[in-house]
N, CA and C atoms as a LAMMPS dump frame, in Angstrom:
ITEM: TIMESTEP
0
ITEM: NUMBER OF ATOMS
465
ITEM: BOX BOUNDS ff ff ff
-5.0000000000000000e+02 5.0000000000000000e+02
-5.0000000000000000e+02 5.0000000000000000e+02
-5.0000000000000000e+02 5.0000000000000000e+02
ITEM: ATOMS id mol type element x y z
1 1 1 N -0.544 -20.175 6.844
2 1 2 C -0.084 -19.419 8
3 1 3 C -0.987 -18.201 8.166
4 2 1 N -1.28 -17.86 9.383
5 2 2 C -2.176 -16.743 9.647
6 2 3 C -1.645 -15.934 10.826
7 3 1 N -1.878 -14.643 10.778
8 3 2 C -1.523 -13.745 11.871
9 3 3 C -2.706 -12.798 12.068
10 4 1 N -2.962 -12.408 13.3
11 4 2 C -4.061 -11.499 13.597
12 4 3 C -3.54 -10.075 13.646
13 5 1 N -4.23 -9.172 12.94
14 5 2 C -3.884 -7.753 12.947
15 5 3 C -5.04 -7.007 13.619
16 6 1 N -4.863 -6.56 14.877
17 6 2 C -5.912 -5.757 15.505
18 6 3 C -6.102 -4.448 14.738
19 7 1 N -7.36 -4.07 14.506
20 7 2 C -7.666 -2.859 13.753
21 7 3 C -8.686 -2.04 14.524
22 8 1 N -8.569 -0.721 14.405
23 8 2 C -9.523 0.198 15.026
24 8 3 C -9.956 1.206 13.967
25 9 1 N -11.172 1.714 14.103
26 9 2 C -11.675 2.732 13.193
27 9 3 C -11.274 4.111 13.702
28 10 1 N -11.054 5.038 12.783
29 10 2 C -10.865 6.434 13.161
30 10 3 C -12.238 7.013 13.496
31 11 1 N -12.259 8.162 14.137
32 11 2 C -13.527 8.785 14.521
33 11 3 C -14.391 9.132 13.306
34 12 1 N -13.777 9.502 12.18
35 12 2 C -14.535 9.929 10.996
36 12 3 C -14.903 8.775 10.07
37 13 1 N -14.492 7.564 10.394
38 13 2 C -14.661 6.427 9.487
39 13 3 C -16.102 5.936 9.407
40 14 1 N -16.404 5.323 8.268
41 14 2 C -17.672 4.654 8.045
42 14 3 C -17.424 3.159 8.257
43 15 1 N -17.738 2.664 9.444
44 15 2 C -17.458 1.266 9.798
45 15 3 C -18.298 0.277 8.992
46 16 1 N -19.357 0.742 8.341
47 16 2 C -20.175 -0.176 7.546
48 16 3 C -19.434 -0.697 6.314
49 17 1 N -18.328 -0.06 5.942
50 17 2 C -17.542 -0.547 4.797
51 17 3 C -16.824 -1.852 5.13
52 18 1 N -16.673 -2.138 6.398
53 18 2 C -16.033 -3.38 6.809
54 18 3 C -14.518 -3.299 6.821
55 19 1 N -13.945 -4.371 7.31
56 19 2 C -12.499 -4.488 7.399
57 19 3 C -11.924 -4.914 6.047
58 20 1 N -10.613 -4.754 5.848
59 20 2 C -10.007 -5.281 4.628
60 20 3 C -10.353 -6.763 4.492
61 21 1 N -10.511 -7.214 3.25
62 21 2 C -10.934 -8.598 3.034
63 21 3 C -10.253 -9.173 1.797
64 22 1 N -10.006 -10.478 1.847
65 22 2 C -9.447 -11.204 0.707
66 22 3 C -10.583 -11.547 -0.246
67 23 1 N -10.429 -11.226 -1.524
68 23 2 C -11.491 -11.461 -2.51
69 23 3 C -11.651 -12.936 -2.849
70 24 1 N -10.562 -13.703 -2.759
71 24 2 C -10.628 -15.139 -3.044
72 24 3 C -9.794 -15.888 -2.017
73 25 1 N -9.964 -17.188 -1.939
74 25 2 C -9.225 -17.992 -0.963
75 25 3 C -7.726 -18.022 -1.267
76 26 1 N -7.336 -17.776 -2.5
77 26 2 C -5.918 -17.79 -2.854
78 26 3 C -5.279 -16.42 -2.948
79 27 1 N -6.017 -15.373 -2.584
80 27 2 C -5.495 -14.01 -2.689
81 27 3 C -4.359 -13.771 -1.703
82 28 1 N -3.28 -13.166 -2.166
83 28 2 C -2.159 -12.813 -1.3
84 28 3 C -2.408 -11.499 -0.58
85 29 1 N -3.217 -10.635 -1.179
86 29 2 C -3.493 -9.332 -0.599
87 29 3 C -4.968 -9.137 -0.322
88 30 1 N -5.248 -8.445 0.763
89 30 2 C -6.624 -8.098 1.119
90 30 3 C -6.934 -6.72 0.549
91 31 1 N -8.137 -6.551 0.024
92 31 2 C -8.548 -5.251 -0.511
93 31 3 C -8.82 -4.285 0.632
94 32 1 N -8.348 -3.049 0.459
95 32 2 C -8.634 -1.983 1.42
96 32 3 C -9.366 -0.884 0.659
97 33 1 N -10.328 -0.256 1.313
98 33 2 C -11.23 0.682 0.646
99 33 3 C -10.997 2.139 1.051
100 34 1 N -11.336 3.035 0.128
101 34 2 C -11.367 4.464 0.433
102 34 3 C -12.485 4.694 1.444
103 35 1 N -12.202 5.439 2.488
104 35 2 C -13.184 5.679 3.541
105 35 3 C -13.136 7.167 3.882
106 36 1 N -13.985 7.928 3.18
107 36 2 C -13.966 9.381 3.309
108 36 3 C -14.797 9.852 4.498
109 37 1 N -14.444 10.998 5.067
110 37 2 C -15.276 11.595 6.122
111 37 3 C -16.668 11.913 5.565
112 38 1 N -17.641 12.058 6.436
113 38 2 C -19.04 12.235 6.036
114 38 3 C -19.221 13.355 5.011
115 39 1 N -18.501 14.449 5.137
116 39 2 C -18.681 15.608 4.258
117 39 3 C -18.311 15.326 2.802
118 40 1 N -17.455 14.32 2.557
119 40 2 C -17.027 14.043 1.173
120 40 3 C -17.414 12.65 0.693
121 41 1 N -18.26 11.955 1.425
122 41 2 C -18.645 10.587 1.033
123 41 3 C -19.419 10.54 -0.269
124 42 1 N -20.257 11.517 -0.54
125 42 2 C -21.05 11.473 -1.767
126 42 3 C -20.238 11.877 -2.996
127 43 1 N -19.237 12.717 -2.817
128 43 2 C -18.448 13.183 -3.964
129 43 3 C -17.141 12.424 -4.136
130 44 1 N -16.598 11.872 -3.057
131 44 2 C -15.275 11.256 -3.151
132 44 3 C -14.249 12.299 -3.538
133 45 1 N -13.321 11.924 -4.409
134 45 2 C -12.37 12.909 -4.917
135 45 3 C -11.97 12.538 -6.332
136 46 1 N -11.617 13.555 -7.082
137 46 2 C -11.14 13.374 -8.458
138 46 3 C -9.633 13.516 -8.474
139 47 1 N -8.974 12.615 -9.202
140 47 2 C -7.523 12.691 -9.358
141 47 3 C -7.239 13.04 -10.811
142 48 1 N -6.626 14.177 -11.021
143 48 2 C -6.275 14.612 -12.372
144 48 3 C -5.054 13.837 -12.865
145 49 1 N -4.867 13.733 -14.181
146 49 2 C -3.689 13.038 -14.709
147 49 3 C -2.402 13.6 -14.116
148 50 1 N -1.553 12.719 -13.653
149 50 2 C -0.277 13.1 -13.049
150 50 3 C -0.356 13.455 -11.58
151 51 1 N -1.554 13.687 -11.067
152 51 2 C -1.703 14.125 -9.676
153 51 3 C -1.479 12.968 -8.699
154 52 1 N -1.044 13.347 -7.508
155 52 2 C -0.851 12.409 -6.401
156 52 3 C -1.72 12.895 -5.245
157 53 1 N -2.51 11.985 -4.676
158 53 2 C -3.402 12.339 -3.574
159 53 3 C -3.262 11.321 -2.452
160 54 1 N -3.696 11.716 -1.271
161 54 2 C -3.706 10.846 -0.113
162 54 3 C -5.158 10.444 0.153
163 55 1 N -5.436 9.146 0.114
164 55 2 C -6.795 8.639 0.279
165 55 3 C -6.914 7.978 1.649
166 56 1 N -7.85 8.444 2.474
167 56 2 C -8.026 7.852 3.807
168 56 3 C -8.693 6.476 3.732
169 57 1 N -8.379 5.619 4.696
170 57 2 C -9.011 4.298 4.772
171 57 3 C -9.885 4.146 6.015
172 58 1 N -9.73 5.046 6.98
173 58 2 C -10.5 4.945 8.214
174 58 3 C -9.974 3.907 9.187
175 59 1 N -8.851 3.268 8.851
176 59 2 C -8.299 2.197 9.695
177 59 3 C -7.026 2.636 10.415
178 60 1 N -6.864 2.081 11.604
179 60 2 C -5.589 2.116 12.327
180 60 3 C -5.266 0.667 12.654
181 61 1 N -3.998 0.276 12.5
182 61 2 C -3.574 -1.11 12.695
183 61 3 C -2.648 -1.224 13.89
184 62 1 N -2.536 -2.435 14.39
185 62 2 C -1.525 -2.78 15.383
186 62 3 C -0.852 -4.058 14.9
187 63 1 N 0.101 -3.867 13.99
188 63 2 C 0.822 -5.027 13.463
189 63 3 C 1.647 -5.667 14.576
190 64 1 N 1.671 -6.983 14.642
191 64 2 C 2.514 -7.639 15.64
192 64 3 C 3.989 -7.347 15.368
193 65 1 N 4.793 -7.331 16.422
194 65 2 C 6.237 -7.187 16.237
195 65 3 C 6.719 -8.251 15.27
196 66 1 N 7.62 -7.866 14.374
197 66 2 C 8.154 -8.806 13.407
198 66 3 C 7.355 -8.888 12.121
199 67 1 N 6.317 -8.025 11.985
200 67 2 C 5.5 -8.002 10.765
201 67 3 C 5.315 -6.575 10.285
202 68 1 N 5.096 -6.453 8.994
203 68 2 C 4.705 -5.19 8.387
204 68 3 C 3.467 -5.453 7.539
205 69 1 N 2.739 -4.397 7.199
206 69 2 C 1.695 -4.472 6.191
207 69 3 C 2.199 -3.663 5.013
208 70 1 N 2.181 -4.275 3.829
209 70 2 C 2.578 -3.589 2.599
210 70 3 C 1.32 -3.209 1.833
211 71 1 N 1.314 -2.012 1.254
212 71 2 C 0.221 -1.575 0.389
213 71 3 C 0.73 -1.598 -1.042
214 72 1 N -0.073 -2.186 -1.935
215 72 2 C 0.307 -2.34 -3.338
216 72 3 C -0.857 -1.937 -4.233
217 73 1 N -0.572 -1.585 -5.486
218 73 2 C -1.659 -1.227 -6.408
219 73 3 C -2.556 -2.424 -6.706
220 74 1 N -3.781 -2.147 -7.071
221 74 2 C -4.707 -3.174 -7.568
222 74 3 C -4.526 -3.231 -9.079
223 75 1 N -4.309 -4.416 -9.617
224 75 2 C -3.959 -4.553 -11.035
225 75 3 C -5.069 -4.077 -11.969
226 76 1 N -6.31 -4.387 -11.691
227 76 2 C -7.396 -3.955 -12.561
228 76 3 C -7.545 -2.446 -12.581
229 77 1 N -7.394 -1.813 -11.434
230 77 2 C -7.477 -0.355 -11.323
231 77 3 C -6.329 0.284 -12.114
232 78 1 N -5.171 -0.334 -12.06
233 78 2 C -4.015 0.177 -12.809
234 78 3 C -4.233 0.027 -14.313
235 79 1 N -4.703 -1.129 -14.734
236 79 2 C -4.902 -1.376 -16.163
237 79 3 C -5.997 -0.492 -16.746
238 80 1 N -7.127 -0.405 -16.077
239 80 2 C -8.267 0.349 -16.62
240 80 3 C -8.131 1.861 -16.498
241 81 1 N -7.479 2.328 -15.414
242 81 2 C -7.478 3.767 -15.148
243 81 3 C -6.089 4.378 -14.971
244 82 1 N -5.039 3.581 -14.961
245 82 2 C -3.703 4.13 -14.752
246 82 3 C -3.433 4.533 -13.318
247 83 1 N -4.171 3.962 -12.377
248 83 2 C -4.003 4.312 -10.96
249 83 3 C -2.949 3.405 -10.336
250 84 1 N -1.982 4.023 -9.674
251 84 2 C -0.918 3.265 -9.027
252 84 3 C -0.59 3.885 -7.677
253 85 1 N 0.282 3.242 -6.945
254 85 2 C 0.783 3.756 -5.679
255 85 3 C 2.26 4.083 -5.895
256 86 1 N 2.616 5.365 -5.923
257 86 2 C 3.988 5.735 -6.285
258 86 3 C 5.048 5.275 -5.287
259 87 1 N 4.67 4.956 -4.071
260 87 2 C 5.634 4.469 -3.086
261 87 3 C 5.48 2.972 -2.85
262 88 1 N 5.014 2.264 -3.868
263 88 2 C 4.727 0.836 -3.725
264 88 3 C 5.991 -0.008 -3.727
265 89 1 N 6.078 -0.989 -2.846
266 89 2 C 5.1 -1.229 -1.796
267 89 3 C 5.32 -0.284 -0.619
268 90 1 N 4.23 0.297 -0.169
269 90 2 C 4.286 1.137 1.025
270 90 3 C 4.371 0.219 2.236
271 91 1 N 5.057 0.664 3.262
272 91 2 C 5.215 -0.139 4.47
273 91 3 C 4.526 0.527 5.647
274 92 1 N 3.727 -0.258 6.362
275 92 2 C 3.148 0.176 7.626
276 92 3 C 3.881 -0.612 8.706
277 93 1 N 4.695 0.094 9.475
278 93 2 C 5.536 -0.528 10.494
279 93 3 C 4.719 -0.989 11.701
280 94 1 N 5.304 -1.894 12.47
281 94 2 C 4.599 -2.457 13.624
282 94 3 C 4.395 -1.449 14.751
283 95 1 N 5.143 -0.354 14.76
284 95 2 C 4.975 0.623 15.841
285 95 3 C 4.149 1.838 15.429
286 96 1 N 3.583 1.85 14.212
287 96 2 C 2.746 2.962 13.755
288 96 3 C 1.307 2.732 14.211
289 97 1 N 0.677 3.755 14.781
290 97 2 C -0.693 3.626 15.273
291 97 3 C -1.652 4.653 14.674
292 98 1 N -1.193 5.472 13.729
293 98 2 C -2.056 6.474 13.116
294 98 3 C -2.924 5.874 12.027
295 99 1 N -3.758 6.723 11.421
296 99 2 C -4.618 6.258 10.335
297 99 3 C -3.77 5.832 9.138
298 100 1 N -4.152 4.732 8.552
299 100 2 C -3.509 4.261 7.33
300 100 3 C -4.188 4.968 6.165
301 101 1 N -3.41 5.72 5.413
302 101 2 C -3.889 6.366 4.2
303 101 3 C -3.055 5.835 3.051
304 102 1 N -3.586 5.933 1.842
305 102 2 C -2.922 5.377 0.674
306 102 3 C -2.529 6.511 -0.27
307 103 1 N -1.247 6.571 -0.644
308 103 2 C -0.773 7.549 -1.613
309 103 3 C -1.086 6.996 -3.003
310 104 1 N -1.94 7.705 -3.738
311 104 2 C -2.436 7.234 -5.031
312 104 3 C -2.042 8.235 -6.115
313 105 1 N -1.614 7.712 -7.268
314 105 2 C -1.246 8.57 -8.399
315 105 3 C -1.998 8.134 -9.646
316 106 1 N -2.419 9.109 -10.427
317 106 2 C -3.104 8.865 -11.694
318 106 3 C -2.085 8.989 -12.829
319 107 1 N -1.71 7.869 -13.423
320 107 2 C -0.805 7.866 -14.577
321 107 3 C -1.577 7.808 -15.892
322 108 1 N -2.909 7.82 -15.796
323 108 2 C -3.753 7.736 -16.98
324 108 3 C -3.873 9.066 -17.707
325 109 1 N -4.64 9.039 -18.806
326 109 2 C -4.8 10.217 -19.656
327 109 3 C -5.923 11.14 -19.199
328 110 1 N -6.839 10.636 -18.376
329 110 2 C -7.969 11.452 -17.948
330 110 3 C -8.153 11.415 -16.451
331 111 1 N -9.016 12.3 -15.928
332 111 2 C -9.289 12.299 -14.491
333 111 3 C -9.999 11.022 -14.065
334 112 1 N -9.762 10.61 -12.827
335 112 2 C -10.374 9.402 -12.271
336 112 3 C -10.999 9.768 -10.935
337 113 1 N -12.236 9.316 -10.739
338 113 2 C -12.916 9.57 -9.469
339 113 3 C -12.706 8.391 -8.527
340 114 1 N -12.275 8.707 -7.31
341 114 2 C -12.202 7.716 -6.235
342 114 3 C -13.446 7.941 -5.389
343 115 1 N -14.272 6.927 -5.305
344 115 2 C -15.525 7.036 -4.555
345 115 3 C -15.384 6.391 -3.179
346 116 1 N -16.243 6.813 -2.29
347 116 2 C -16.322 6.219 -0.958
348 116 3 C -16.593 4.724 -1.112
349 117 1 N -15.774 3.894 -0.482
350 117 2 C -15.939 2.446 -0.558
351 117 3 C -15.198 1.783 -1.705
352 118 1 N -14.592 2.581 -2.59
353 118 2 C -13.82 2.047 -3.711
354 118 3 C -12.63 1.23 -3.177
355 119 1 N -12.405 0.043 -3.738
356 119 2 C -11.222 -0.746 -3.377
357 119 3 C -10.018 -0.087 -4.048
358 120 1 N -9.115 0.476 -3.248
359 120 2 C -8.045 1.297 -3.813
360 120 3 C -6.67 0.661 -3.747
361 121 1 N -6.487 -0.355 -2.915
362 121 2 C -5.155 -0.96 -2.784
363 121 3 C -5.286 -2.37 -2.231
364 122 1 N -4.191 -3.107 -2.336
365 122 2 C -4.06 -4.435 -1.731
366 122 3 C -3.153 -4.317 -0.525
367 123 1 N -3.495 -5.046 0.526
368 123 2 C -2.658 -5.122 1.729
369 123 3 C -2.048 -6.509 1.8
370 124 1 N -0.728 -6.564 1.946
371 124 2 C -0.035 -7.837 2.099
372 124 3 C 0.694 -7.813 3.432
373 125 1 N 0.451 -8.805 4.27
374 125 2 C 1.129 -8.917 5.56
375 125 3 C 2.402 -9.724 5.335
376 126 1 N 3.537 -9.19 5.811
377 126 2 C 4.819 -9.846 5.549
378 126 3 C 5.704 -9.824 6.794
379 127 1 N 6.469 -10.907 7.007
380 127 2 C 7.417 -10.909 8.119
381 127 3 C 8.579 -9.956 7.834
382 128 1 N 9.151 -9.438 8.892
383 128 2 C 10.263 -8.493 8.785
384 128 3 C 11.461 -9.046 9.542
385 129 1 N 12.607 -8.97 8.925
386 129 2 C 13.866 -9.314 9.597
387 129 3 C 14.687 -8.035 9.691
388 130 1 N 15.025 -7.643 10.897
389 130 2 C 15.879 -6.466 11.071
390 130 3 C 17.331 -6.912 11.081
391 131 1 N 18.154 -6.224 10.319
392 131 2 C 19.569 -6.555 10.182
393 131 3 C 20.411 -5.799 11.201
394 132 1 N 21.556 -6.336 11.467
395 132 2 C 22.581 -5.645 12.25
396 132 3 C 23.612 -5.165 11.235
397 133 1 N 23.874 -3.868 11.204
398 133 2 C 24.823 -3.305 10.242
399 133 3 C 26.181 -3.167 10.906
400 134 1 N 27.209 -3.641 10.219
401 134 2 C 28.551 -3.68 10.78
402 134 3 C 29.543 -3.075 9.792
403 135 1 N 30.27 -2.04 10.217
404 135 2 C 31.262 -1.452 9.305
405 135 3 C 32.46 -2.396 9.131
406 136 1 N 32.931 -2.499 7.879
407 136 2 C 34.109 -3.309 7.571
408 136 3 C 35.025 -2.513 6.644
409 137 1 N 36.256 -2.94 6.53
410 137 2 C 37.222 -2.267 5.649
411 137 3 C 37.037 -2.665 4.192
412 138 1 N 36.732 -3.952 3.946
413 138 2 C 36.57 -4.432 2.57
414 138 3 C 35.401 -5.401 2.497
415 139 1 N 34.899 -5.591 1.277
416 139 2 C 33.831 -6.55 1.024
417 139 3 C 34.389 -7.67 0.16
418 140 1 N 33.752 -8.841 0.188
419 140 2 C 34.209 -9.956 -0.64
420 140 3 C 34.039 -9.602 -2.116
421 141 1 N 34.839 -10.219 -2.971
422 141 2 C 34.799 -9.978 -4.409
423 141 3 C 33.788 -10.913 -5.071
424 142 1 N 33.13 -10.433 -6.131
425 142 2 C 32.228 -11.252 -6.935
426 142 3 C 32.525 -11.003 -8.416
427 143 1 N 32.002 -11.847 -9.284
428 143 2 C 32.206 -11.66 -10.722
429 143 3 C 31.571 -10.347 -11.189
430 144 1 N 30.461 -9.97 -10.619
431 144 2 C 29.785 -8.729 -11.021
432 144 3 C 30.509 -7.505 -10.481
433 145 1 N 31.042 -7.609 -9.287
434 145 2 C 31.74 -6.477 -8.682
435 145 3 C 30.819 -5.293 -8.457
436 146 1 N 31.256 -4.108 -8.858
437 146 2 C 30.471 -2.898 -8.636
438 146 3 C 29.598 -2.541 -9.838
439 147 1 N 29.501 -3.43 -10.822
440 147 2 C 28.67 -3.156 -12
441 147 3 C 27.197 -3.075 -11.6
442 148 1 N 26.545 -2.052 -12.068
443 148 2 C 25.135 -1.852 -11.76
444 148 3 C 24.364 -1.457 -13.006
445 149 1 N 23.147 -1.055 -12.848
446 149 2 C 22.279 -0.511 -13.889
447 149 3 C 22.626 -0.955 -15.297
448 150 1 N 22.203 -2.161 -15.643
449 150 2 C 22.416 -2.673 -16.989
450 150 3 C 23.707 -3.42 -17.196
451 151 1 N 24.496 -3.599 -16.144
452 151 2 C 25.815 -4.224 -16.3
453 151 3 C 25.721 -5.73 -16.592
454 152 1 N 24.568 -6.353 -16.35
455 152 2 C 24.463 -7.786 -16.604
456 152 3 C 23.919 -8.088 -17.995
457 153 1 N 23.755 -7.068 -18.814
458 153 2 C 23.309 -7.262 -20.194
459 153 3 C 21.907 -6.748 -20.428
460 154 1 N 21.473 -6.875 -21.67
461 154 2 C 20.148 -6.4 -22.076
462 154 3 C 19.334 -7.581 -22.566
463 155 1 N 18.064 -7.572 -22.262
464 155 2 C 17.099 -8.598 -22.678
465 155 3 C 17.789 -9.768 -23.224
């Protein structure tokens, strides 16, 4: 199944980095790259341990109605450097038209440099179902009931 996502570059973007792309034919997510304005392209940015930063991508999307784009961490980047996305999966709604930026956090022990063109996240396109919420007096009973957080047992 395929869906087309129209994309536009921001004024400060480096279009030579290309559009998000799937690394393999079986990839569920397309890689999206850091795309810094001209003044910071050579230095990128450093993320100190524990710090959270916003990394620009230079892209604006027009997701079709009924779809979202989710941003997720890249597993190799997480394993090697402790880099994650604290709001993962991030959602880009179909009515958002601003620049897509990625919230990145360093959970590692040392500083990590994000360079211009670095693959910083995966994009997954997913269908969205909007629910109708209806107030009721009672809910049906289940064996679990209101048990939460660990109520179904441990390992």
